[in-house]
Each structure stands twice: as C-alpha cells, then as structure tokens.
MINUGU-499585 format. One record per residue (C-alpha): residue number from 1; z, x, y. Coordinates in steps of 0.2 Angstrom, whole numbers, plus 5000, padded with zeros to 4 digits. Each point is the difference from the previous one (the first is absolute). Example, Ala and Ser with C-alpha at 12.3 -4.5 7.8 and 13.67 -1.06 7.14 Angstrom:
BEGIN
[1 [5039 5062 4978]]
[2 [4997 5006 5017]]
This chain:
BEGIN
[1 [5887 6133 5473]]
[2 [5009 4985 5001]]
[3 [5014 4994 4990]]
[4 [4989 4986 4995]]
[5 [4988 5011 4992]]
[6 [5013 5007 4989]]
[7 [5007 4983 4996]]
[8 [4982 4994 4996]]
[9 [4998 5015 4988]]
[10 [5017 4995 4992]]
[11 [4996 4982 4997]]
[12 [4983 5006 4994]]
[13 [5009 5012 4987]]
[14 [5013 4988 4995]]
[15 [4985 4987 4994]]
[16 [4993 5014 4990]]
[17 [5018 5005 4992]]
[18 [5000 5016 5008]]
[19 [5016 5008 5006]]
[20 [5002 5005 5018]]
[21 [5014 5010 5008]]
[22 [5000 5005 5019]]
[23 [5011 5016 5001]]
[24 [5002 5014 5014]]
[25 [4992 5016 4995]]
[26 [5019 5007 4997]]
[27 [5002 4987 4986]]
[28 [4984 5000 4992]]
[29 [5001 5016 4989]]
[30 [5016 4991 4992]]
[31 [4992 4984 4999]]
[32 [4983 5008 4991]]
[33 [5012 5008 4988]]
[34 [5009 4984 4996]]
[35 [4984 4990 4997]]
[36 [4990 5013 4990]]
[37 [5001 5000 4981]]
[38 [5000 5017 4991]]
[39 [4989 5008 4996]]
[40 [4992 4998 5018]]
[41 [4986 5010 5008]]
[42 [4995 5000 5019]]
[43 [4991 5006 5013]]
[44 [5009 5009 5015]]
[45 [5004 4988 5012]]
[46 [4994 5004 5018]]
[47 [5014 4992 5010]]
[48 [5012 5009 5010]]
[49 [5018 5001 4991]]
[50 [4993 4991 4985]]
[51 [4999 5010 4983]]
[52 [4996 4996 4982]]
[53 [5017 5000 4987]]
[54 [5001 5018 4993]]
[55 [4996 4992 4983]]
[56 [4983 4995 5005]]
[57 [4985 5010 4993]]
[58 [4988 5003 5014]]
[59 [4986 5009 4990]]
[60 [4998 4990 4985]]
[61 [4991 5006 4985]]
[62 [4989 4987 4991]]
[63 [5015 4997 4987]]
[64 [5012 4998 5014]]
[65 [4989 4987 5009]]
[66 [4998 4989 4985]]
[67 [5019 5003 4996]]
[68 [5006 4995 5017]]
[69 [5009 4984 5002]]
[70 [5000 5001 5019]]
[71 [4987 5006 5012]]
[72 [5005 5002 5019]]
[73 [4987 5002 5013]]
[74 [4998 4999 5018]]
[75 [4989 4986 5008]]
[76 [4988 5004 5014]]
[77 [5001 4982 5007]]
[78 [5004 4982 4993]]
[79 [4992 4983 5004]]
[80 [5013 4987 5005]]
[81 [4989 4986 4997]]
[82 [4997 5004 4980]]
[83 [5015 5011 4996]]
[84 [4988 5013 4998]]
[85 [5004 5019 4999]]
[86 [4986 5013 5002]]
[87 [5003 5015 4990]]
[88 [4989 5014 5006]]
[89 [4992 5013 4990]]
[90 [5008 5017 5000]]
[91 [4998 5017 4993]]
[92 [5017 4997 4992]]
[93 [4995 4985 4990]]
[94 [5007 4984 5010]]
[95 [4988 4989 4992]]
[96 [5004 5003 4981]]
[97 [5019 5001 5004]]
[98 [4999 4983 5007]]
[99 [4991 4993 4986]]
[100 [5004 5007 4983]]
[101 [5020 4998 5000]]
[102 [5007 4983 4997]]
[103 [5010 4999 5015]]
[104 [4992 5005 5018]]
[105 [5011 5003 5014]]
[106 [4989 5000 5016]]
[107 [5008 5008 5017]]
[108 [4993 4995 5016]]
[109 [5005 5002 5018]]
[110 [5003 4984 5010]]
[111 [4987 5005 5013]]
[112 [4987 5002 4987]]
[113 [5001 4981 4994]]
[114 [4985 4991 5008]]
[115 [5000 4982 5004]]
[116 [4983 4995 4991]]
[117 [4984 5005 4990]]
[118 [4991 5003 5016]]
[119 [5013 5013 5007]]
[120 [5000 5007 4981]]
[121 [4981 5004 5002]]
[122 [5003 5008 5016]]
[123 [5013 5012 4992]]
[124 [4988 5003 4986]]
[125 [4986 5004 5012]]
[126 [5012 5012 5009]]
[127 [5004 5008 4983]]
[128 [4982 5002 4996]]
[129 [4996 5008 5017]]
[130 [5014 5012 4996]]
[131 [4992 5006 4984]]
[132 [5010 4989 4987]]
[133 [4988 4991 4990]]
[134 [5010 4992 4985]]
[135 [5014 4986 5001]]
[136 [5007 4989 4987]]
[137 [5005 4982 5006]]
[138 [5013 4994 4990]]
[139 [5007 4982 5002]]
[140 [5015 4996 4989]]
[141 [5003 5004 4982]]
[142 [4985 5003 4988]]
[143 [4994 4983 4993]]
[144 [4986 4995 4988]]
[145 [4995 4984 4991]]
[146 [4985 5008 4991]]
[147 [5007 4993 4983]]
[148 [5008 4984 5006]]
[149 [5018 4999 5007]]
[150 [5004 5010 5016]]
[151 [5007 5017 4995]]
[152 [5008 5013 5012]]
[153 [5000 5019 4998]]
[154 [4984 5002 4989]]
[155 [4990 5008 5012]]
[156 [5013 5008 5012]]
[157 [5018 4999 5003]]
[158 [5009 4984 4996]]
[159 [5013 5003 5011]]
[160 [4998 5005 5018]]
[161 [5012 5003 5014]]
[162 [4996 5005 5019]]
[163 [5012 5010 5010]]
[164 [4997 4997 5019]]
[165 [5007 5014 5011]]
[166 [5006 4992 5015]]
[167 [4993 5007 5017]]
[168 [5015 5006 5010]]
C-alpha cells in the first residue's frame, strides 16, 4: 500500500462528496462516535483496538433498522480508482445496516485499499474462494434521476463518511 493509493481514494471520495478521515486505531472509536447521528446501528468492527460507541445497537430489530439515522460497518476492501467501498455480506447484517440509514460510516484499514478495479476483482475472487459470496459495492452517496433532477438519499444513504484506519 502506498500513500498514493490512499490519496487517490481520498480524491475520488472528494469528487463524490463523501467525507474521509484518516485516524489511528486509538482515535477511531471517538471519531466514529462524533460522526454517528443517533439512533445508530452497527456491525461489530473486526479491527484491533477499535470499538463501536456504547450507544450503537449491534443486533437491530426491523423497527430499529428503519428508525436508525446512522449505520456503521466495516469494509472488506476499497477501490481507490472509483472511491468504492466493498461491504461484505455478514451473518450480523452488514448489508442492510449500510443501506437503510440516511448516513453510512464505513470503516476500512488503510492496507485494504486497493489501487484499481483489477485489484478489487482479485480481492473479490479471494473472498469467494474463502466462502464469502455476497458483496455490496457502494460508490458515493445514493443518487437517482429516475423522475427528473438528481436526488440523493432515495435508495440508500444520502450521507457517507469513510474512516481509514492508518497502518502503524
């Protein structure tokens, strides 16, 4: 992983109007708590020394899913070229948690940001070989122009933030 790949990812996200913060694992939990609007739901994060804020519901019922303002999920990998995050299907429901709330906070390790779509497909193939069989690719905020003007947040989150955990 080079700094150029993370910089490229950051520039792609800027063009998509997606916020990005680079933080250490020690600071990540606090930053997530600051960004998350309550009520918030999330998936336990698989990163050392990074926890969800105590106020985040991790096993939401249907009513909590639809009422949530923020969904917080880990990201299996990200593609710098397009500013895309790959939310892997999990038994604890990462996909709907990333799609239903109006705000999505995606957490990705710096080492899991790949430079381009070809490297993304390699990561996808590795995941399929390991038994993971479903991924949601999200590039920016939800947007549609089905009925005329471009509108954000109709078919998914209208506000997206990415937390990049710096490799140390």
